[in-house]
N, C-alpha and C positions, 0 to 999 in steps of 0.2 A: 504494498500499499506507498502511495506514494505520500511525503509531509505535506502539508500545506503550509507550514513556516518559511517565510521568504528570508535568509539573513544579506542585509548587502552593508558595504561598505560605503558611510557615512563621510570618514575623514579619509580624503587621499593622501594626506601627509605620511611621508617613512616613517617611524621613531625606531629606535633602539632598543626600547622595552617598555610602551607603552599598558600601563597598570592604571585600577584604580578608578574607572570611570565611574563620575557622579554629575546627575542631571542637578543641574542650575535653573528653575523655572523664572525668576526674576530676570533673568540674562537671555530665557530660552536658550542656553547655552551647553553644550557638553565639559566639563572639568577633568583633567586629567594629568598624570604623569608620566615623563619621558625619563623613567630612571636615570639609564647611563649616560643620556644627555643630560641629565642634572637642571630638567624645566618643569615645570609647573605650567601646561597646554589649557585650550581654553578655545573651540568649536561654536562659532555663533550657528545656528540653523537657520538666521535670517540671511547672513551674509554669505554665507558657505565657507567663508575663512576660519583660518587656525592663529592666534596668537600664543605668544607663550613668554614668560620669566623665567628667566636663567637662574639656580641660586650656586652656594658654594661647595653643593655635596649630592651625592645619591640622594632623592626624593623617591620616600618608597609607596605615601599616599596623601590624599589630600583630603579636606573637609572642607563643608560650606559652614558661617559665621554668620545668625542670625543681624550682627549691624553691619555684616560688610565684610567683604576678603574673605581671607580664606587661613583655614591650621592645615600645616605641614609637619610631615613626619620624616625631618632628613638627617643626614648620617645618624648620630644617638639624640638627637634633640628632637622637642616640638619648637616649632616657633610661629608665627603671625607673619599674614604675606598681603603686603596692601597691593592690590592687583594696580591702582591708579598709579601711585609711586615706586613701582616693584620695591619697598622696604620690607627687609625681613626682619623680623624681633623677636628673638631667642626667649621661651618664655621657660624653657628649664632642658639641662642637659644633664644624659643619663649615660649610664655604663661607659663612665673614664677612664677605666678601667681593661676596656676590652675596645681597644682602638683598631680592631678587625673588623667591628661589628658596624651594623646599621640599622635603620627601622626597614618594614616591609610592610606588608600591607595595614590597613587603618582603616576602622568605620565607625562612626555617630550610633550610637543606640537610642531609644526610643525619648530618652529624657537629655540628650545633647552631651551627653560622653564620649568621650575618643577614646577607641581601643586601637593599640598597635602595636605591633609585635616587632621585633630587634632578631637579627641574625648573621651569621658570619657570614664574611665576603670568601668567595675562592682564596689560595694561598698560591693556587699554581691549576691550570687546566684540569676540574674533575676532582679537583684537591679542596675541600674543605671540613675545618672543626666540626664534631659534631655537638649538639645540645648546648652552644653556647647562648643562643637565645633567651628572649624570655617576651611576657607577654603584658602591656601596663595598660592602664585606664588614664585619661588625663580628666580631671574635673571641670566644670565651669569657675571654681573658686582658681583654678591652676594649679591642687593639689594634684601628686600622684600615688597610685598606688599598684606593684606588681602583682597582676592575679596568675600566672604561670609562671613556671623557671624550666630550665634543660628541655628548651623548645627547639628544634633545626630551625624551621623556618613558617613561621603563622603566614597563614592564607584561608581565604576563606571566610571571612568572619560575618555570621550574620546572627538574627533571631527569629524566632518563630512571632506566627501575628500574634498570639497574646501576649508575647512578649514574657514568656514562663523559662522559654529553653534559648541558649545560647549555642551555637555551634561553631567549630574552628577546627581548620587544617593544617595537620603539622606536614607537610609537606613532601620533606625526607622520609619522615616516618612513614608516606602512604597510608594516613591516618585520617578518619575523620569520628571528630568524638562530637556529642552534646551531651552542656552541661546543665544544671540548675539553673535558676537566673532570678535574682532580687533587682525587680525594677526600682524599686525605694531604694537601695541602697548601693546598686551600681554593681556587687558583687557576685562571681560564680563562685557554684557549689558545687555537687556532686558530679562527677563524670560520667559516661556512660558511652561507652565504646562502641560505633554506628557501623562503620563498613572499612575495612581492607583493601585496598587495590589492588594490592600483587595477589592478593588471596582470593578476590571477588570473581564472579563466572561472568564475566567480561572478556569480550576476544578481544585482544590488542596485539600488535606485531610481539615476538615472544621477543623477550628482556626488557621489551620498552614499553612498560606498561603508562608510560608516563606521568609526572609529576600531577596530583590533586592540588587545584590553583584555587578552584572558584563555587561558591555551592549557593545553590537558590533552595529554600530550605522546602520542607513540605508542607503542601497547601500554596506553593507558590510556583508550584511546578516539577520540585525536587530532580533539578537539574546538576551537575557536576562536570567544571570543565577541567581537560586535561592539558598543562601547560607541554609543549615538546611534542606534540601528537595531532595536532589541531585537531580536537574533537570534543564536542559536547557530548554526554551521555544522560539521559536520564537512569538514574538507580534507586530503587527500592532500598531507603537507609534504614536496616536495622529492626525491618517490619514496622515501620511506622506509619506508611500508607500503603 
């Protein structure tokens, strides 16, 4: 049966590593980062043009601010980006004892808290220290808590529609987990294992399962996208749907 889903490329500009797309309604624009080019980008659906602001480190994720401008996770720090002036103001720097780390994926929870995870960079092609990252939450008052430790690469951050479950992918562990979530405190709780990509009954090239990258939670469609194999698959995660 043929699929009725149409996939279309709207941003024609090439990126070295485009990540973390966020739709900004007030600008009718798609905001995203190009990690390896150290840029925050914005594609306008009105003009079909892409503008970008260069920053001084690899930027893993971007989030919208209610007052305008953006919150970004770059290097190992949280910072504010003023799009008009291109000014970057550091909010807090973390993991100064891990100079080879940087932030990766990040997303805002339903109460406006910014979740973002760190990871170790490669020291040589295919060589990376394991479990060097952590998952942090930046609160609106600029306080920070560490939610998880000994993480390889945080990806696929999202919440269930009732906000009671938090989803997290650790890409190098090839694992998708769900945590109980307290929307009042912003803290994650009990972990539940959902799926192991390498052990799942999914037909993928031998020895190349693809790193799990992004998740659309159950009741939102249940898709899991894979990096490096150009695929997006719908999977039943632990029998949740």
